[in-house]
N, C-alpha and C positions, 0 to 999 in steps of 0.2 A: 392539398397541403394540410398537414396536421399541426394544430397549435399545441406545443409541448412546453411544459414547465418542469424544470428539474428543481427539486428541493434538497438542498445540501450545501456544504461549505463552498465558498468561492471567494475570489479576490475582494477585499484585501486580506482575507484570511489565508493562511499559508498551509502547506503540507500536501500529502498525496491525495487526499479526498478532494481538495480544491482543484488540484491539477487534473484529476480524473474528470470531475464534473465539467470543467471548462473544455476539455478535449471532447467529451461526449456531446456537449452543446454544439460544438463546431461540426461534429459528425452528423447530427440531426440537420443542421443548416446546409451542409454539403449535400445531403440527400433531398433537399428541397422543402424542408419543413421550417416553420418558425419556432424558435426556442429561446426561452429566457431562464435565468437561474434565480430562485428565491433563496438567499443565503441568510446569515445571522447578523443581527445588530449586536447580539450578545450570544456567543456560542457556549463558552464555559465561564462561570464566575472565576475570577483570578485565583482564588484559593484552591480551586479544583484543577487548574491547568499546571502540568508538571514542567513545562518548558519555560524559556525566558520571555517569549512574546508569542502571541497568537497571530501577529500580523507580518506581512511581507513589505519590503521596500521595492519590489519588482513593479514594473509598469503594468497598468491594467490591460487585460485583453480586450479585443474589440467584440464584446458580447454585452447583451442586456442582463445586468446583474443588479438585483435589488436586495440590499442588506436590511431586512425588515423583521426577521423572526427573533424573538427573545426566548431563549430556552427555559427560563425560570419564571416567566410571567404569564399566568393563566389567562389574564385579560387580553394579552397580546395574542395568545393562541386562538382565542375566539375571534378576535378582530381579523387576524390573518386568514383564518379559515373562511370567514364570511366574505372577505375580499376575493379569495380564490373561487369561492362558490359562485359569486356574481360574474367573475371574468370568464367562467366556463371554458377552461382549456379542454381540449379533446383528451389529452393525456398528461398525467403527472407521473414523473419518474422520481421516486423518493429514495434517498440513501438511508440505510440503517446499519450502524456500526457500533452502537453503544446503547445499553438499556437506559442510561441517563436521558437519552433523547426520546424515549418511548412516550412519556406523557405529552410532551409538546407536539411531536409529530402525529401521534395517534389522535389527539384532539383536533388539530388542524384538519386532518384528512376526514374525520367524521363530519365536520361541518361541510366540507367540499362535497361529500357524497350526497348531500341533500339536494343538489341540483339535478340529480338523476341523469347526468350527461357525462361527466368526467370519469375516465377510467384511470385506475391507479396501479402502477407496476413498481414494486420495490426491488431495488438492487441490495441484497443482503450481504454485507461484507462479513459480518459476524452475527450469529443468533445467540450463541452461548459465548460470553466474552472470555478473553484470555485471562483477565484478572477479575475474580468474582467479588461482587459487592452486594450489600443489602438491597433488596428490591429488584434484582436482576430479572427474576422469572415473572413477577406480576407486571413489571414495566414492559417487558418483551411481549408477553401475552396480550396486553392491552393494545400495543402498537400493531401486532400482526393480524388483528381482526379487521384493520382498516383497508389494507390493499386488496386488489382483486387478483393479483398474480405476483409471482416472484421470479427473480433471476439470482442465481448464486454463481460464484466463480471458483468453487471447489466442491468436491464430493463431501467433504467434512461438513461444510455449512449446509449443504442440501440435506444431509442426514439429520443435522440438528434442527433444521427448519421443519422437517417432516414429523418430528416429535411434538411440535406445537400446531402445525397446520398440515395435516396429512392429505387434505382433499383439494385445496386450491391449486390451480395450475402453477407449475414451477419448471424452469429450464436451467440447465447448466451451460454456461458459456465461458470460454477461456478469457482470462483478464487480458484486454487488448494491450498492445505495446504502447509504452510511453514514448511517443515519437515527436515530442514537442521540446526536447532538450538539445536539439542540434544534431549535426551529423557526426559520424565517427571521425576522429582525428588520430594521427599517429601517436603511439605511446610516448615516443621521445618528446614530441611537442607538448603533450599533456603534462609530462613530468617536469619539463622546464618551467611551464606555467605555474605549477604547484611547488616548485623548489624541491623536488624529490630526486633521489639518486637515479641516474639514467640507466645504470646497468645492473642494479640489484634485483633480486627476486622479490616482488611485492604482491601480497595478497590483500584483499579489501573486505572489510566489514562496513556496510553502508546503511545508514538510516537511524531513526530514533533509537536510543539505547534504553531498553526496558527488559525486565527480568526474563520474560518468556523468550526473548530473542537469543539468550544464551551466550552473550559476549564473554561471561566469566568462564564458560566451558572452552571457548576458543582461546582465551588467555592461558588456560592450563595446557592446552595443546601446544601453544607457543613455547612452553617450558620443556617440551620433549627434546632430548639431546639430538635426535635426528634432524629436527627442524633447525636447531642452532647450527649443526654441522653444515647444513645446506645454505646457510646465510640468508634464510627467508625472513623478511620483515613484514609486519602486519600494519596496514594503514587503517586506522579507525576513523571513520568520517561520519559524524552525526551527533546530534545534541542529546545530552543526558536527560531522560524523562523519569529518572529516579536518583537516589542519593549517589553522587559520584565517589564519595569517600571509600565505600567498600571496594570499588574497582581499583582505586589508587592503592589501597592497602594490599589487595591481591597482587597487583603488579610488583610492588616492592617485596612481598613475601616470596613470589616466584623468581625474582631477580631477572626480569625480562625487559626492563624499561628501555634498554638500548636497542631492543629488537622491535620496538613499536614506533609508529609515527602517528601521533594523536592530534586530530583536528575536530574538536568536539563543540564547535559552534554550529548553528544551523547552516546547512549548505544551501545557498540560494540557487534558484533554477539555472541561472546563467553559468554556474560553476559545476553543475552535475556532470556534464560530459567529460570534464577534465579528470574527475575522480574515477569514473568508470573506464575511461580509455587509458589511464595511467596504470591500472592494475593488470596483473597477469590473469587473475581468477577472482571471482566473487564468492565469499564464504557466507553461508547462512546456517549458523549453528543452533537453530531454534530448538527450544524444549517442546513447544507445541506450535501449531500453525494452522491457519485456514488456507488462504492464499496469501501471497506476498507481493507488494508493489515493487519490491527490489527485483523479482524475477523478470517481469516484462522489461524493466530497465536494462538488465543484463542481456536479454535477448536483443533489444534494440541496438545496443552497442556491441553485440556479437562477442560477449564475454562468457567463457565457460563458468560453471558454478559447481561448488561443492556444497551440497545441502544435506540436512539430516532427514532421517527416515520418519518424519512425523507429518500428520495432517495431509494437506494436499501437495506438499512439496515433491514427493517422488513422482506424482502424476505429471507435474508441470516440468520436471527436469528428468527426462529418461536417462537412466543410469548407463554410463558408457557412451552416451551420444551427446546430449547437451551439457553433460557434466557428470559428476559422480555422487552417488547417494551413500551416506555413511550413517552410523549410529550416533545419537547425541551424547557421546562421551569423549573425553580428551584424546584417548589413544586412537579411536576410530577416526576422529577428525584429522589428527596428525597424519595417519596413514593415508587418508584421502588426499590431503595436500601434497604429500610426497608422491603419491601415484599420479596426481595431475602433472607434476613436473617430469616424472618418468615418461608419460605419454606425450607431453608437449601440447601447447595451445593449438597447433595446426591439426592435431588429431580430431578436435571437436568442431572445427569451423564449418565444415560442410553440413554436419548434423544441425548445428545452430541455425544456419541459414535456411535449412529446410523446415525445421521446427517452428521458426518464428512466423512462417506464413500462416499458421493457424490463428494468430493473435490479431484479429482484424476488428476495427471499430465498426465496419459495415455489418459484420455478423452480429455484433451486439445490438446495433440499431434495428436490424431486421427482426431479431428475436423479440425485442421489446414491442415493436409494432405488431408482430404476429400475436403475441400474448394479449 
C-alpha cells in the first residue's frame, strides 16, 4: 500500500479542481492505497478571487481533507513543508494550474524533498496560463524544479511543459470522466426541474465565464439569422469571473436577449446533471484552451459537443464522432450548431459511448504510480 498525499483544492473549496482532487483520492483508495488531501486554509486573497465565494455549501465527502496551506504566507509554506517532510508520504501528487501558486507549492515541495523518501508527481493543468500576469515565468520555473515527474492532460500543456522541463519524465493522460454528478436522466425530466421549455432546441454553455472561453463569440453566433430561424435558444450556466456588464451590453446590442436563458449563479454539484441532461448539445467556443473540465462532463452525460479548433479540444472531441470542430468565429460556430441539428443527437451517441471508455481514473492512477 502506498501512502499518497494530494496537494490542491478540496472541500469546502468549490470548483472543478476540488471535484477532480476528491475523485482522484477516491480512485487511489479504491486501488488499495491510503490517500489524504492537503488543501488551502487560504487559497486566494479575496481581492484576487473573481467569483462571489470560494466555498461550497455541499456536504463534505468521506475523505481525509486538511485545509492547512496558506498561499500567501511564507512562514506557513515552511511549516507545511516540514510537516510533510516528517510524515514521509511515499507519493505526493500536486496540482499546478496557476503561476500564483508557484512560490507556495514550490517552497513546500523543496522542504519535503529533504526527507530523501517522498516522490513528487505534478498534474499540470496549465503551464503557461490563459491570462498572462507579471511573474508568470519565474513563478512557474521555480515550481517546476520541485517535482520528479509530470502528468498533463493535453498535448498543448505537454508542449508548454517541455519548454521549461525538457528532461524530467512526463506522460499524457486523458482527463478522466467526472462521474460524481449522478447518472443520466431524461431531458424532459431535467428541463422540468430547471423550468425550461420542454420542446425547444436548447444549446448549453457551461462553466465559469472568462474571456478566453469565448462566450462573446457564441453570443455573436446566436445573432445569426439562421439560428433565429431554427428557434435555437442558448442556456448560459455558470458564474461570471469577469465584468458582466460587457456581456449584457453585447446582448442588447445584438438584440438576442429573448433567445437566451441565463443562469449565472454558481452551479452546485447537485444541479450539474440537470443542466447537462437538459441540453441538446454542449458548446465550447474557446479562444484558446489546454484541456477542459467541461469535456469529460459532456462525455459522462453522453452529450455531443461543438468545440473550437484550439488547444487540446480537437484531440478530445473527434470531429464528426463525439461532436463537431469549428473555427473560433461566430459564423463557423453558427454553422456547427446548425450542422449538429441537421445530423441529430442520435448520430453521435455510439461514438460518444465508445470514446468515453478512454477516460478512466484507473489509467490516471496507474500512470502516476508508474512515474
